[in-house]
C-alpha positions in Angstrom: 26.2 -0.5 3.5 26.2 -3.8 2.2 24.4 -6.5 3.7 25.3 -9.9 5.3 23.9 -12.7 3.8 26.5 -15.3 5.6 24.0 -14.9 8.6 21.1 -16.9 9.5 19.2 -13.4 9.0 20.5 -11.5 6.4 21.1 -7.7 7.8 23.1 -4.5 7.8 22.5 -3.6 11.5 25.5 -5.9 12.9 23.2 -8.2 14.6 25.7 -10.7 15.4 27.1 -8.1 17.8 23.8 -8.1 19.6 23.3 -12.1 20.6 20.2 -11.6 22.7 19.0 -9.8 20.1 19.9 -12.2 17.3 18.6 -15.2 19.4 15.1 -13.3 20.0 14.8 -12.9 16.1 15.9 -16.3 15.2 13.2 -17.7 17.7 10.6 -15.7 15.8 11.8 -17.0 12.4 10.8 -20.3 12.2 7.0 -18.9 13.3 7.1 -16.3 10.2 8.1 -19.4 8.3 4.9 -21.4 9.9 3.1 -18.1 8.9 4.4 -18.2 5.0 3.6 -21.7 4.7 0.2 -21.4 6.2 -1.3 -17.8 5.0 1.3 -17.0 1.8 0.8 -18.0 -1.6 1.6 -21.8 -0.6 0.5 -23.1 -4.0 3.5 -22.4 -5.5 6.1 -23.3 -2.7 7.8 -25.2 -6.0 7.6 -22.6 -8.2 11.3 -21.1 -9.6 10.3 -17.5 -9.5 12.4 -14.6 -10.9 12.7 -12.4 -8.1 14.7 -9.3 -7.1 16.5 -9.4 -3.7 18.5 -6.6 -1.9 22.3 -6.7 -2.0 22.8 -3.1 -0.5 20.9 0.1 0.7 22.5 2.6 -1.3 20.8 4.6 -4.3 22.8 2.5 -7.1 22.8 -1.1 -7.8 20.7 -2.0 -4.7 19.2 -5.4 -6.1 20.1 -8.3 -7.5 17.9 -10.3 -9.6 17.6 -14.6 -9.8 15.1 -17.3 -10.0 14.5 -18.6 -6.5 11.6 -20.7 -4.5 9.7 -18.2 -2.6 10.2 -20.2 0.8 13.9 -19.9 0.3 13.9 -16.1 -0.4 16.4 -14.6 1.9 14.2 -12.3 4.1 16.2 -10.0 6.2 16.8 -6.9 8.1 18.2 -3.5 6.3 17.8 -0.2 7.3 18.9 3.2 5.1 22.3 4.7 5.3 22.6 7.2 8.7 22.8 10.7 7.9 25.4 12.8 9.3 24.3 15.0 12.1 20.9 14.4 11.2 18.4 16.6 13.7 15.0 16.6 14.4 13.0 18.2 11.4 9.7 19.0 13.0 7.4 19.6 16.1 8.6 20.8 19.8 12.3 19.1 19.6 12.8 20.9 15.8 16.8 21.4 15.4 17.7 18.7 18.2 19.6 15.6 17.3 17.6 12.9 16.3 17.1 9.9 18.8 19.2 6.3 18.9 16.8 5.0 21.4 12.8 5.5 22.1 12.2 8.2 24.7 10.2 6.4 27.7 7.4 9.2 27.5 6.7 8.5 23.9 7.0 4.5 24.0 3.0 3.6 23.5 3.1 5.9 20.8 6.0 4.9 18.8 5.0 1.2 19.5 1.1 1.4 18.1 2.7 3.2 15.4 4.9 0.5 14.5 2.2 -2.2 15.2 0.0 -0.9 13.1 2.1 -0.6 10.3 3.7 -4.3 10.7 0.2 -5.4 11.0 -0.4 -4.2 7.0 2.2 -6.2 5.7 1.6 -9.8 6.4 -2.4 -8.6 6.0 -1.8 -7.8 2.2 0.0 -11.3 1.7 -3.2 -13.2 2.8 -5.8 -10.8 1.3 -3.5 -11.9 -2.2 -2.9 -15.5 -1.6 -5.1 -17.0 -4.2 -4.8 -14.7 -6.9 -1.7 -17.1 -8.4 -4.6 -19.1 -9.9 -6.0 -16.6 -11.9 -3.0 -14.7 -13.3 -3.2 -13.0 -16.4 0.5 -13.9 -17.3 3.5 -15.1 -15.7 5.1 -11.5 -16.3 2.0 -10.5 -14.0 2.6 -13.6 -11.6 6.2 -12.7 -10.9 5.1 -9.0 -10.0 2.6 -10.7 -7.7 5.0 -12.6 -5.9 7.5 -9.9 -5.9 5.1 -7.8 -4.1 4.3 -10.9 -1.6 8.0 -11.8 -0.8 8.6 -7.6 -0.3 5.7 -7.3 1.8 7.1 -10.0 3.7 10.5 -8.1 4.3 8.6 -5.2 5.6 7.1 -7.3 8.1 10.8 -8.4 9.5 11.3 -4.5 9.2 8.9 -3.7 12.2 9.3 -6.8 13.7 13.1 -6.0 14.3 12.2 -2.1 15.9 9.7 -4.1 18.1 12.5 -6.5 19.8 15.1 -4.3 19.3 13.7 -1.4 21.0 10.6 -2.4 22.8 11.8 -5.6 25.0 9.3 -8.1 26.7 6.3 -5.8 24.9 7.6 -5.7 21.4 8.3 -9.5 21.6 4.4 -9.9 22.3 3.7 -7.4 19.8 5.3 -9.5 17.4 4.1 -12.6 17.9 0.3 -11.0 17.7 1.2 -9.6 14.1 1.2 -13.7 13.1 -1.7 -14.3 15.3 -4.1 -11.8 13.3 -5.5 -12.8 9.5 -6.8 -10.7 7.3 -11.0 -11.5 7.5 -10.5 -13.5 10.5 -14.2 -13.2 12.5 -12.1 -13.6 15.8 -9.0 -12.1 15.3 -9.2 -9.8 11.9 -6.3 -7.4 10.8 -6.2 -3.8 12.6 -7.2 -1.3 9.7 -10.4 -2.4 7.9 -9.0 -1.8 4.3 -6.6 -5.1 5.1 -9.6 -7.3 5.8 -11.4 -6.5 2.2 -11.4 -9.7 0.2 -9.0 -9.2 -2.8 -10.7 -12.0 -5.3 -9.6 -11.2 -8.6 -7.0 -9.0 -10.4 -8.7 -5.8 -10.8 -8.8 -5.5 -7.1 -5.7 -6.7 -7.0 -4.5 -3.7 -9.4 -6.4 -0.9 -7.7 -5.0 -2.4 -4.5 -1.4 -1.6 -5.3 -2.8 1.4 -6.7 -4.4 2.8 -4.1 -3.9 1.4 -1.2 -0.1 0.7 -1.5 0.1 4.3 -2.3 -1.6 5.1 1.3 1.5 3.0 2.2 3.8 5.3 0.5 2.7 8.5 2.6 2.6 6.3 5.9 6.2 5.3 5.2 7.1 8.9 4.1 5.9 10.5 7.5 7.5 7.6 9.3 10.8 8.4 7.7 10.9 11.9 9.1 10.8 10.3 12.4 12.9 11.9 15.3 13.1 8.1 16.1 16.3 7.5 14.0 16.0 3.6 13.2 12.3 3.9 12.5 13.3 6.9 10.2 16.0 4.5 8.4 14.1 1.6 8.0 11.0 3.3 6.2 13.5 5.1 3.9 14.9 1.8 2.9 11.0 0.3 2.4 10.1 3.3 0.2 12.4 1.7 -2.4 10.7 -1.4 -2.2 7.1 0.3 -2.2 7.7 2.4 -5.2 7.5 -1.5 -7.2 4.1 -1.9 -5.8 2.4 1.2 -6.8 4.2 0.8 -10.3 2.3 -2.7 -10.4 -1.1 -1.0 -10.0 -0.6 1.8 -11.9 1.1 0.2 -15.2 -1.6 -2.5 -14.7 -4.3 -0.5 -14.4 -3.5 1.5 -17.8 -2.9 -1.8 -19.2 -6.8 -2.7 -18.6 -7.3 0.8 -20.2 -5.5 0.4 -23.2 -7.1 -3.1 -23.9 -10.4 -1.9 -23.0 -10.0 0.9 -25.9 -8.5 -1.6 -28.3 -12.0 -3.4 -27.8 -13.9 -0.2 -28.0 -12.2 0.4 -31.6 -12.8 -3.3 -32.8 -16.4 -3.2 -31.8 -17.1 0.5 -32.6 -19.1 0.8 -29.8 -18.7 2.2 -26.1 -22.0 0.1 -24.7 -20.7 -1.8 -21.6 -22.4 -4.9 -22.6 -20.8 -4.9 -26.2 -17.5 -4.7 -24.3 -18.0 -7.5 -21.9 -19.4 -9.6 -24.5 -16.0 -9.3 -25.9 -14.3 -10.2 -22.3 -12.9 -7.0 -21.4 -13.7 -4.5 -18.5 -15.7 -1.8 -19.6 -14.6 1.9 -18.5 -18.0 2.6 -16.1 -17.2 -0.8 -14.5 -13.5 0.0 -14.1 -14.6 3.5 -12.5 -16.6 1.8 -10.0 -14.0 -0.2 -8.9 -11.8 2.9 -8.5 -14.5 4.5 -6.3 -14.5 1.4 -3.9 -10.9 1.2 -3.7 -9.9 4.6 -3.3 -12.7 5.4 -0.9 -11.5 2.5 0.9 -8.1 3.8 1.6 -9.1 7.3 2.6 -10.1 6.2 5.8 -6.3 4.8 6.4 -5.0 8.6 7.2 -7.7 8.7 10.0 -9.9 11.4 11.3 -9.6 14.7 9.8 -9.2 16.8 13.0 -7.0 14.4 15.4 -5.4 14.8 19.0 -3.2 11.9 18.2 -2.2 13.2 15.1 -1.3 16.8 16.8 0.6 14.8 19.5 2.6 12.9 17.1 3.7 16.0 15.3 4.6 17.9 18.3 6.4 14.6 19.7 8.5 14.5 16.7 7.2 10.9 15.9 5.3 11.3 12.6 5.8 14.0 10.4 4.5 15.0 7.1 6.0 13.7 3.6 9.1 15.8 2.5 9.3 18.3 5.4 12.2 19.8 4.8 11.3 20.7 0.8 7.9 21.1 1.0 7.0 23.5 4.1 8.7 26.6 6.0 7.1 26.4 9.1 8.1 22.9 10.9 6.8 23.7 14.3 2.7 24.6 13.5 2.2 25.7 16.9 0.3 29.2 15.8 -0.8 28.1 12.2 -4.5 26.9 11.4 -6.4 25.4 7.8 -9.9 25.8 7.0 -11.9 22.8 6.3 -15.4 22.4 5.1 -17.4 20.3 7.5 -20.7 18.8 8.0 -23.4 20.9 9.9 -25.2 18.2 11.1 -28.5 19.4 9.1 -27.4 18.4 5.9 -25.3 21.0 4.9 -21.8 22.6 5.1 -19.8 24.7 7.5 -16.3 26.1 7.4 -14.0 25.6 10.4 -10.5 26.9 11.3 -8.7 24.1 12.6 -4.9 24.2 14.3 -2.2 22.8 11.6 -1.3 20.4 13.8 -4.4 18.5 14.5 -5.3 18.8 11.0 -1.9 16.5 10.2 -4.3 13.7 8.7 -6.0 16.2 6.4 -2.5 17.4 5.0 -1.6 13.7 4.6 -4.3 12.5 2.6 -4.8 15.7 0.2 -1.5 15.1 -0.7 -2.4 11.3 -1.2 -5.5 12.7 -3.5 -3.2 14.7 -5.5 -0.9 11.8 -6.0 -3.7 9.3 -6.8 -4.5 12.1 -9.7 -1.5 11.4 -11.7 -2.4 7.9 -12.9 -5.8 9.2 -13.8 -4.7 11.9 -15.8 -2.2 9.2 -17.7 -5.2 6.9 -18.3 -7.8 9.6 -19.2 -4.5 10.9 -21.9 -5.0 7.4 -23.6 -8.7 7.6 -23.3 -8.9 11.0 -25.3 -6.1 9.9 -27.8 -8.4 7.0 -28.6 -10.9 9.0 -29.4 -13.6 8.4 -27.0 -15.0 11.0 -24.5 -15.4 9.0 -21.3 -13.3 10.6 -18.3 -11.9 8.5 -15.1 -12.6 10.4 -11.9 -11.8 10.1 -8.5 -14.5 10.4 -6.4 -14.9 13.2 -3.2 -13.1 12.5 -0.5 -16.2 12.6 1.5 -17.7 9.5 0.0 -18.4 6.5 1.3 -16.0 7.3 4.7 -16.1 5.2 7.7 -14.1 7.3 9.9 -14.0 11.3 10.7 -16.0 13.8 10.3 -17.7 12.3 7.1 -18.2 8.9 8.9 -21.5 7.2 7.8 -22.6 10.6 6.4 -24.5 9.5 2.6 -22.9 12.0 0.2 -22.5 11.4 -3.8 -19.5 10.8 -5.8 -19.0 14.5 -5.9 -19.2 15.2 -2.0 -22.6 16.5 -1.8 -24.7 15.2 1.1 -27.4 13.2 0.0 -30.5 11.9 1.6 -30.0 8.4 2.9 -32.6 6.9 0.7 -30.7 8.1 -2.3 -27.6 7.4 -1.4 -28.7 3.6 -1.1 -30.4 3.9 -4.4 -27.2 5.1 -6.0 -24.7 2.8 -4.3 -24.9 0.2 -7.2 -24.3 2.6 -9.6 -21.1 4.0 -7.8 -19.1 0.6 -6.5 -18.9 -2.7 -8.1 -22.5 -4.6 -8.0 -22.5 -8.7 -7.7 -23.1 -8.2 -11.5 -20.0 -6.3 -11.9 -18.1 -8.7 -9.5 -19.2 -11.8 -11.6 -18.2 -10.4 -14.9 -14.8 -9.7 -13.2 -14.7 -12.9 -11.8 -15.7 -14.9 -15.4 -12.4 -12.7 -16.5 -10.2 -14.6 -14.1 -8.5 -17.7 -16.4 -5.0 -18.3 -15.5 -2.5 -18.0 -18.3 0.9 -19.3 -17.8 2.2 -19.7 -21.3 5.3 -17.2 -21.9 4.2 -14.2 -23.3 0.7 -14.6 -23.7 -2.0 -12.4 -21.9 -5.5 -13.0 -20.8 -8.0 -11.1 -22.9 -9.0 -8.5 -20.8 -5.4 -6.8 -20.0 -2.9 -5.4 -22.6 0.5 -7.0 -22.5 3.5 -4.4 -20.7 5.3 -2.2 -22.9 8.6 -3.8 -21.3 9.6 -6.8 -19.4 11.4 -7.3 -15.9 15.3 -6.0 -15.7 15.5 -5.7 -19.2 14.2 -8.9 -20.2 11.6 -9.6 -22.9 7.9 -9.7 -22.1 7.8 -13.6 -23.1 10.5 -14.5 -20.6 9.5 -17.3 -18.2 9.4 -15.5 -15.2 7.7 -18.3 -13.6 8.5 -21.9 -13.8 5.5 -24.0 -12.5 6.4 -27.5 -10.4 
């Protein structure tokens, strides 16, 4: 399906055929632009940025690259092509035709999920809005802005669903998505991770690796939904989300590569020696990984959840790749065994119905996916002749939601006395000194082809262009 860019709001949903919906969205559009100008990367409004814009939703050749000022970017509404004769893939209605409208009895559940997903999109733009001032290269600055405009488009994706299928309630929720702000004391974003400050590029790369990866799994779950417009919306969002994770994985890989170069140059693995050369030592990187990984784990919810069971049973939210990864698509009688805290500082085994364990199924798949990047980075380290190994902490570490909430454990997941946990925490997550060192590295580099000293150049440029291309022309 091609996208109509002749309309005020680019779309492939025949918006012109629904005048009431078109007027409502055109009424919301200037409010979105006001939010972008106030809370987006507004200091760069006059910059010419080499950006990718969707021109279609098919798998081949769906994007156009060109230079544009970000306020002129054409945000719009794009759904993946419908799948002919698609049926419900899981839950109590398995095998029945998918829904074109929201069933009344599931209206509030759907609205809550769409609002929560929609709230994360502008939140990340707000978290990242000042990073352009400390970019390590024009290549990285362009990637930041590409992510920002696509998060803005993902907000549009959820706002369309709210306007089109939830009436007045949906329109009011769409307004609230612009009223909340990341870290605001009075009206913060819904999920805690999206209120964390992102004040340096190492945090940004960890965020795009870990937190955007959570977004991938949430979108893949919603792409299985029995509500077909939501499923089609999320399928297309996933094509854009992949770039965000790519920025995180390759960016952290470049940090590791530069650190290894400095270790070879100095002949030392000593963190202070590496820091004196203006690089990120590997133990410091490990602490950043610990922080952002553990922050992202809570986004999946509690290990045992009646809400997750209801969402699966009712066909609202499935498991990623439901058709290809699983044989039992109803899960009415299956169960899974979990290790839980016993309340006395030890562990116990619990058998949990599979439907109630859907959050944990999703979290475990996420953990396995996160491990892929670490294996690559550890291969780099080993090939360079060093013995350090980056690891993910236990999924029990530093949790604020679920069975392990506020239960002190070490990074291996072992229950730990509170006083030992408090003493160990500065060695497990970034300390004030760590943050100060990383902040000292954040010096803006905007000469084409040049890189900050703490990160290696990318292996290739964007869209077959050279690395030294002027991806952003600053005003």
